[in-house]
C-alpha positions in Angstrom: 11.9 227.8 67.9 15.2 226.4 66.6 13.4 223.9 64.5 10.8 226.4 63.4 13.5 228.6 62.0 15.2 225.9 60.4 12.2 224.9 58.5 11.6 228.3 57.6 15.1 229.1 56.2 15.1 225.6 54.3 11.9 226.7 52.6 13.1 230.2 52.0 16.2 228.3 50.2 13.9 226.0 48.0 12.3 229.0 46.8 15.2 230.7 45.8 16.7 227.8 44.2 13.3 227.4 41.9 13.7 231.1 41.3 17.2 230.9 40.1 16.0 227.7 37.9 13.6 230.0 36.2 15.8 232.7 35.9 18.6 230.9 34.2 15.7 229.0 32.0 14.5 232.1 31.0 17.8 233.7 30.2 18.9 230.5 28.0 16.1 231.4 25.5 16.9 235.1 25.1 20.6 235.6 26.2 22.5 238.8 26.0 25.4 239.0 23.8 27.8 238.6 26.6 26.0 235.3 27.7 25.8 234.1 24.1 29.7 234.8 23.7 30.5 232.7 27.2 28.2 230.0 26.3 29.9 229.7 22.9 33.4 229.6 24.2 32.3 227.0 26.7 30.3 224.5 24.5 32.9 225.1 21.9 35.4 222.4 23.5 32.9 219.7 21.8 34.1 220.3 18.4 37.4 218.7 19.4 35.8 215.6 20.0 34.1 215.3 16.5 34.9 211.6 15.4 33.6 212.4 11.6 35.9 213.4 8.9 34.1 215.6 5.8 32.5 213.6 3.1 35.2 212.4 0.9 33.3 213.4 -2.4 33.8 216.9 -1.4 36.7 218.9 -2.7 38.2 222.6 -2.0 40.0 224.1 -4.9 41.8 227.1 -3.0 43.2 230.0 -4.6 46.1 230.6 -1.9 49.4 232.3 -1.7 51.4 229.8 -3.9 48.4 230.3 -6.4 48.6 234.2 -6.4 52.4 234.3 -6.6 52.0 232.0 -10.0 49.2 233.9 -11.5 49.3 237.4 -10.1 47.3 239.5 -7.4 43.7 238.6 -7.2 41.0 239.0 -8.9 42.8 237.2 -11.9 42.0 237.5 -15.5 38.8 235.4 -16.2 40.5 233.4 -18.8 42.6 232.0 -16.1 39.7 230.8 -14.3 38.1 229.5 -17.0 41.2 227.5 -17.8 41.0 226.0 -14.5 37.3 225.3 -14.5 37.4 223.5 -17.8 39.9 220.9 -15.7 37.0 220.1 -13.4 34.6 218.9 -16.1 34.2 215.5 -14.7 32.8 216.9 -11.0 29.5 216.5 -10.3 28.7 219.8 -9.0 30.9 223.0 -8.8 30.0 225.9 -6.5 32.0 229.3 -6.8 32.4 231.3 -3.6 33.6 234.4 -5.7 31.2 237.1 -7.3 31.4 238.4 -10.9 29.7 241.7 -10.4 31.8 243.6 -12.9 32.4 243.4 -16.4 36.0 243.2 -17.6 37.5 242.8 -21.3 34.8 241.2 -23.2 36.9 238.2 -24.5 37.8 237.5 -20.8 34.0 237.5 -19.9 33.1 235.7 -22.9 35.6 233.0 -22.0 34.6 232.4 -18.5 30.8 232.7 -19.4 31.4 229.8 -22.3 33.2 227.5 -19.8 30.5 228.2 -17.3 27.7 227.0 -19.6 29.3 223.6 -20.2 29.6 222.8 -16.3 27.2 222.0 -13.5 28.3 225.3 -11.8 26.7 227.3 -9.2 27.4 231.3 -8.9 27.5 233.3 -6.0 25.2 236.8 -5.2 25.5 239.3 -2.3 22.7 240.3 -0.3 24.4 244.0 0.0 24.3 245.5 -3.4 22.0 247.5 -5.1 18.4 247.7 -4.4 16.3 244.7 -5.7 13.7 247.0 -6.8 16.1 247.9 -9.5 16.7 244.8 -11.2 15.2 244.2 -14.4 13.1 241.0 -15.8 15.9 239.1 -16.7 17.4 239.5 -13.2 14.3 238.3 -11.5 14.1 235.4 -13.8 17.4 234.2 -12.7 16.5 234.6 -9.1 13.4 233.0 -9.6 15.0 230.0 -11.3 17.3 229.6 -8.4 14.8 230.1 -5.3 13.1 227.5 -3.5 10.0 226.0 -4.9 8.4 225.4 -1.8 8.9 227.9 0.7 6.2 229.3 3.2 8.7 230.4 6.1 8.0 233.9 7.2 10.5 235.3 9.4 13.7 234.6 7.2 16.4 237.3 7.2 15.4 239.7 4.4 17.1 241.9 2.3 16.0 244.7 -0.1 19.8 244.7 -1.8 21.3 242.2 -3.9 24.4 242.2 -5.7 24.5 239.8 -8.8 26.9 238.8 -11.3 27.1 240.5 -14.9 24.2 239.4 -17.1 26.5 237.6 -19.2 28.2 235.3 -16.6 24.7 235.1 -14.6 22.8 233.4 -17.6 25.7 230.7 -17.8 25.1 229.6 -14.4 22.5 226.8 -14.0 21.6 228.3 -10.5 22.9 231.4 -8.2 23.3 231.1 -4.7 23.8 233.3 -1.6 27.2 233.7 -0.3 26.2 235.3 3.2 27.1 233.9 6.2 26.6 235.9 9.5 28.9 235.9 12.9 27.6 235.4 16.3 28.0 238.1 18.9 31.5 237.2 19.6 32.2 237.5 16.0 32.8 233.8 15.6 30.9 231.9 13.1 28.7 229.1 14.5 25.7 229.4 12.4 24.7 228.9 8.9 21.5 230.7 7.5 20.2 228.2 4.8 18.3 230.8 2.9 17.3 234.5 2.7 14.0 236.2 1.7 14.4 238.9 -1.3 11.2 240.1 -2.3 8.9 237.6 -2.7 11.6 234.8 -3.0 13.4 232.4 -0.9 17.0 232.1 -2.0 19.4 229.3 -0.8 22.7 229.9 0.6 25.5 227.9 -1.3 25.7 224.6 0.7 22.0 224.1 0.3 22.0 225.0 -3.3 24.7 222.9 -4.1 23.0 219.8 -2.3 19.9 220.7 -4.4 21.8 220.5 -7.3 23.8 217.4 -6.6 20.6 215.4 -5.6 18.1 216.9 -8.0 15.9 217.4 -5.1 14.4 220.7 -3.4 14.2 221.8 0.2 10.8 222.0 1.8 10.6 225.1 3.9 8.0 226.3 6.2 7.1 228.4 9.3 7.2 224.9 11.4 10.5 223.9 10.0 12.5 222.5 6.9 13.2 219.3 5.3 15.5 217.9 2.8 14.9 214.4 1.4 14.3 212.5 4.6 16.1 214.5 6.7 14.4 217.0 9.3 16.4 220.5 9.5 16.2 222.1 13.3 15.8 225.5 12.3 14.1 228.4 14.3 12.3 231.6 12.9 15.4 232.9 11.0 16.3 229.4 9.6 19.9 229.4 10.7 21.9 225.8 11.5 24.4 225.1 13.8 27.5 224.1 12.0 29.1 220.6 13.4 32.8 221.3 12.4 35.3 219.1 11.1 39.0 218.9 11.9 40.4 221.0 9.3 43.2 218.7 8.5 40.6 216.1 7.3 39.4 218.3 4.0 40.3 216.9 0.7 41.9 220.0 -1.0 44.0 221.2 -3.6 45.5 224.5 -4.8 44.5 226.1 -8.2 48.3 226.1 -8.9 48.0 222.2 -8.6 44.8 222.2 -10.5 46.7 223.9 -13.7 49.7 221.9 -13.5 50.8 219.8 -16.4 50.2 216.5 -14.6 46.8 217.1 -13.5 44.5 214.2 -14.2 40.9 215.3 -14.5 39.4 211.8 -13.5 40.7 212.4 -10.0 37.8 215.0 -9.7 35.1 212.6 -11.4 31.8 212.4 -9.2 33.3 215.0 -6.8 31.5 218.3 -5.6 33.7 220.9 -5.8 33.9 224.3 -4.3 36.4 227.0 -5.7 37.0 229.7 -3.3 39.7 232.0 -2.1 42.0 231.3 1.1 44.8 233.8 0.4 45.1 236.0 3.3 45.3 239.1 1.4 41.8 238.6 0.2 40.3 238.8 3.9 37.9 235.7 3.2 39.6 234.2 6.5 36.9 233.7 9.3 37.2 233.3 12.8 35.5 229.7 14.0 35.6 227.7 17.4 38.6 225.8 15.7 40.5 228.8 14.7 40.9 230.8 11.5 39.3 229.4 8.6 39.0 230.1 4.9 35.4 231.2 4.3 34.9 228.6 1.6 35.3 225.8 4.2 32.3 227.0 6.1 29.9 226.5 3.1 31.5 222.9 2.8 31.2 222.4 6.3 27.2 222.7 6.0 27.2 220.9 2.8 29.2 217.7 4.7 26.6 218.1 7.4 24.0 217.5 5.3 25.7 214.8 3.4 26.5 212.6 6.4 23.5 213.5 8.4 25.3 215.3 11.4 23.1 218.4 11.2 23.1 219.4 14.9 19.7 219.8 17.0 19.8 221.8 19.8 18.3 220.4 23.0 14.7 221.3 23.2 12.7 223.4 26.0 11.4 220.5 27.7 14.9 218.8 27.7 16.6 221.7 29.2 14.2 222.1 31.7 14.0 218.5 32.6 18.1 218.9 32.9 17.7 221.8 34.9 15.2 220.2 37.3 17.4 217.3 37.6 20.2 219.5 38.8 17.9 221.2 41.3 17.1 217.8 42.8 20.8 216.9 42.8 21.5 220.3 44.5 19.0 219.5 47.2 20.7 216.1 48.1 24.0 217.4 48.0 23.1 220.2 50.6 22.3 217.5 52.9 25.8 216.2 53.1 27.5 217.2 56.3 31.3 217.2 55.0 32.4 220.3 53.0 34.9 218.3 51.3 32.2 215.5 50.2 29.9 218.1 49.2 32.4 220.1 47.0 33.3 216.7 45.4 29.6 215.9 44.8 29.4 219.6 43.0 32.3 218.7 41.0 31.0 215.6 39.9 27.7 216.9 38.9 29.7 219.6 36.8 31.5 216.6 35.1 28.3 214.5 34.6 26.5 217.7 33.1 29.5 218.2 30.6 29.8 214.5 29.7 26.2 214.6 29.1 26.7 217.2 26.6 29.7 215.5 25.0 27.6 212.0 24.6 24.4 213.8 23.1 27.0 215.7 20.5 28.9 212.9 19.8 26.3 210.0 19.5 23.0 211.9 19.0 23.8 215.1 17.1 22.0 216.7 20.0 23.6 219.9 20.9 23.7 221.3 24.6 24.6 224.6 25.5 26.3 223.4 28.7 26.7 226.8 30.0 23.3 227.2 31.3 23.3 224.0 33.5 26.8 224.6 34.8 26.2 228.3 35.7 23.0 226.9 37.4 25.1 224.4 39.2 27.5 227.2 40.2 24.7 229.4 41.6 23.4 226.2 43.4 26.9 225.9 45.1 27.0 229.4 46.3 23.7 229.5 47.6 23.9 226.2 49.2 27.3 226.6 50.8 26.0 230.2 51.9 22.9 228.8 53.6 25.1 226.1 55.1 27.5 228.4 56.5 25.0 230.5 58.2 23.3 227.3 59.4 26.8 226.1 60.7 27.5 229.4 62.5 24.3 229.5 64.1 24.5 226.0 65.4 28.2 226.8 66.5 27.1 229.6 68.5 24.4 227.4 70.0 26.5 224.7 71.0 29.2 227.2 72.8 26.2 228.9 74.6 24.8 225.7 75.6 27.7 223.9 76.9 30.2 226.5 77.7 28.7 226.8 81.3 29.3 223.3 82.3 32.0 221.9 79.9 35.5 223.0 79.7 36.5 225.3 76.9 38.7 222.5 75.1 35.6 220.1 75.5 33.2 223.0 74.2 35.7 223.1 71.0 35.9 219.1 70.6 32.0 219.4 70.7 31.6 222.2 68.0 34.3 220.4 65.8 32.0 217.0 66.2 29.0 219.0 65.9 25.9 218.3 68.5 22.3 217.7 68.1 20.6 219.5 70.9 17.2 218.2 71.2 14.9 216.5 73.8 15.6 212.9 74.5 18.9 210.9 75.5 20.5 207.6 75.4 21.6 204.9 77.8 25.4 204.7 78.2 27.9 204.1 80.7 28.9 207.1 83.0 30.6 208.2 85.9 28.6 210.7 88.6 30.4 212.8 91.0 28.8 214.4 93.9 30.3 217.1 96.2 28.5 218.8 99.3 29.7 221.1 102.1 29.9 219.8 105.6 28.5 221.9 108.3 28.1 224.8 106.2 25.2 226.4 108.1 27.3 228.2 110.7 29.1 229.7 107.8 25.9 231.0 106.0 24.9 232.5 109.4 28.0 234.1 110.2 28.8 236.0 107.1 27.1 239.0 105.3 25.2 237.8 102.2 27.5 239.7 99.7 30.7 238.1 101.6 29.0 234.6 101.7 28.4 234.8 97.8 31.6 236.1 96.9 33.3 233.3 99.2 30.9 230.6 97.7 31.8 231.6 94.2 35.5 231.5 94.7 35.1 228.2 96.0 33.0 226.5 93.2 35.1 228.5 90.7 38.2 226.3 92.0 36.2 223.1 92.2 34.9 223.5 88.8 38.3 224.6 87.3 39.9 221.3 89.0 36.9 219.2 87.4 37.5 220.4 83.8 41.2 219.5 84.0 40.2 216.0 84.1 37.5 216.0 81.5 34.7 216.4 83.9 31.3 218.0 82.9 29.3 220.3 85.2 25.8 218.9 85.3 24.3 221.5 87.8 24.9 223.3 91.0 22.4 222.5 94.1 22.9 225.2 96.7 26.3 224.4 97.9 26.3 220.9 96.3 27.8 220.1 92.7 26.8 217.1 90.5 29.3 216.6 87.6 29.6 213.5 84.9 32.3 211.7 83.2 32.0 210.1 79.5 29.5 212.6 78.6 28.8 214.5 76.2 32.3 213.3 74.8 33.4 209.7 75.2 36.4 209.1 77.7 37.2 205.4 78.2 39.0 206.0 81.4 36.2 208.0 82.8 36.1 206.1 86.3 39.9 206.7 86.5 39.5 210.6 85.7 36.6 210.9 88.0 38.8 209.6 91.0 41.7 211.8 90.0 39.4 214.7 90.0 37.9 214.1 93.4 41.3 213.9 95.0 42.6 216.8 93.1 39.2 218.8 94.4 39.9 217.5 98.0 43.7 219.1 97.8 42.4 222.4 96.3 40.0 222.7 99.1 42.9 222.3 101.8 44.8 225.1 99.9 41.5 227.1 99.6 41.2 226.7 103.6 44.7 227.8 104.0 43.7 231.1 103.1 41.9 231.7 106.3 44.3 229.5 108.8 42.7 231.4 112.0 39.0 231.8 110.6 37.5 228.4 111.0 34.0 230.2 109.7 35.5 230.5 106.4 37.2 226.9 106.3 34.9 224.5 104.6 34.8 221.0 104.6 33.6 218.7 101.6 32.2 215.4 100.9 32.4 213.5 97.9 30.7 210.3 96.4 31.5 208.5 93.0 29.5 206.2 91.2 30.0 204.2 87.6 27.4 202.7 86.1 24.6 202.6 83.3 22.6 205.9 83.0 20.4 207.6 80.7 22.1 210.6 79.1 20.8 213.4 77.1 18.6 216.8 77.0 15.8 216.3 79.7 13.1 218.9 80.4 10.6 220.9 78.0 10.9 222.1 74.4 11.5 225.6 75.6 13.8 224.5 78.6 16.0 221.7 79.1 19.1 220.4 80.5 22.1 218.2 79.9 21.9 215.8 82.7 21.8 211.8 83.6 19.2 210.0 85.3 19.4 206.4 86.7 20.2 204.3 89.6 23.9 204.9 89.0 23.3 208.7 89.7 21.3 208.2 92.7 23.9 205.7 94.1 26.5 208.3 93.6 24.6 210.9 95.7 23.7 208.1 98.3 27.9 207.7 98.5 28.3 211.4 99.0 25.8 211.4 101.9 27.7 208.5 103.4 30.8 210.3 103.5 29.9 212.5 106.5 31.1 209.9 109.0 34.7 209.6 107.6 35.1 213.0 106.0 37.3 214.2 109.0 39.5 210.9 109.0 40.0 211.4 105.0 41.0 214.8 105.6 43.8 214.0 107.8 45.3 211.3 106.0 45.5 213.8 103.2 47.5 216.4 105.5 49.7 213.6 106.6 50.5 212.4 103.1 49.4 215.0 100.4 50.0 213.8 96.7 49.5 215.6 93.2 47.0 213.5 91.1 48.6 212.9 87.6 46.1 213.9 85.0 46.1 211.3 82.3 
């Protein structure tokens, strides 16, 4: 019955484990906002181990506090920007992370437009302006010239609104690009949409547009995926890519004030891909990223650098994640078999470290991104479920051990058995034991003289005294047979001095019987006499009986000889008791 209950319990445990796996696997594909935030916070640690530096040809020209103090509050006169951009004339590509959606003084606008016509620049647009249906043909023509040539993707982020630069400045740019980036649920920027749908056009974001102009190649975008040159882009239905952040101190950057300095050397930017943007705190183009607060233009440059060094991240596929979760399940099942709690906890900890290390290795060497939160949360659920089940099993086994042994083993020995554990099942083993037998002499007259109730009370008092004395010397009560008693030493717990302890127990039991008889000095009917036989030898010890009922006992010649020795004491019993009366002693318990 216990075996069948254990098997059923394990089956239930395994079924629950599989259900947890399926639950975590399902949630990983459609997580809630909270789970997305938790998963992001845990996996963001990987960025600290990025060994790469940004592409060296990338340059960030930033309009920061020093530049604002020198040229005034932003936005500046457009002639100032035009003068700065002229100093970048040797750059390979220039991206402007800013929008010129309103006209200013004509001369200022003309100066900027004239400069832009002479540069390989890319202007910005926002998908949050007027309705695109209100655009004139010239505006649509500018958008069409900037759109991807081959784009069949049907699930992009779409917008019915678009805010463009003024016509004069818009026509000066070779290409336009979106400047929109979206935050995750926890308001941190980890993903970068490469394109957006505006009407029938697919407009690239700033980073892919700068790559197109720099390489003079188009991006192939379809519902199955995207490709740029020989690189496949791992996009999903809305075409975002996971940003692979670099250490911020690795960026090549100069301030606009440095660009305008008298000692500026234009050849220092020859062949560079330059992004001009604002990082001054008052303009609020500061974004939260896994590495902290970052100027918004650097997020565009991060994606562009990922394109250039081939470090675009690809998420674990569904099959890879499922394989990892199944492996975790199998390891969890093996861990549940470990008996020592400390070893199990250490095994769980090693598995958690291994999962995290797997994600780190995949990130650093294979550009694979593992949302480590999901296998780790599954591992935590494994641990809780497994430990709860093992606690229940151990509690049941402890109760079973106490119930099974408390009737014939001393309480201290029961505690040791519970601590060591025991496997109570049919079967036994050969080992050295000492068997002790006792039997009352001439007990028949007592049974005939006393009433039944008085007789039972008298016999119970005798057995209680004998069993207490037996337990004192690590003896195990095997059974009571009428007025006889059988005990074992060196079983079920090991006792190197079992023969010696059996002799001490026998002597102590005889002395205890003498004290017992002194209660009735003038009543010979109540006084008892006892014979004891002891023998040491090899016997078969274990649980012997049937599946539904068995006893812990010992069988073999060594046990039989002990019983015969007890019978042989009848002739010398009286002389032995007389010697004890003449020279009483107190046995010394080990």
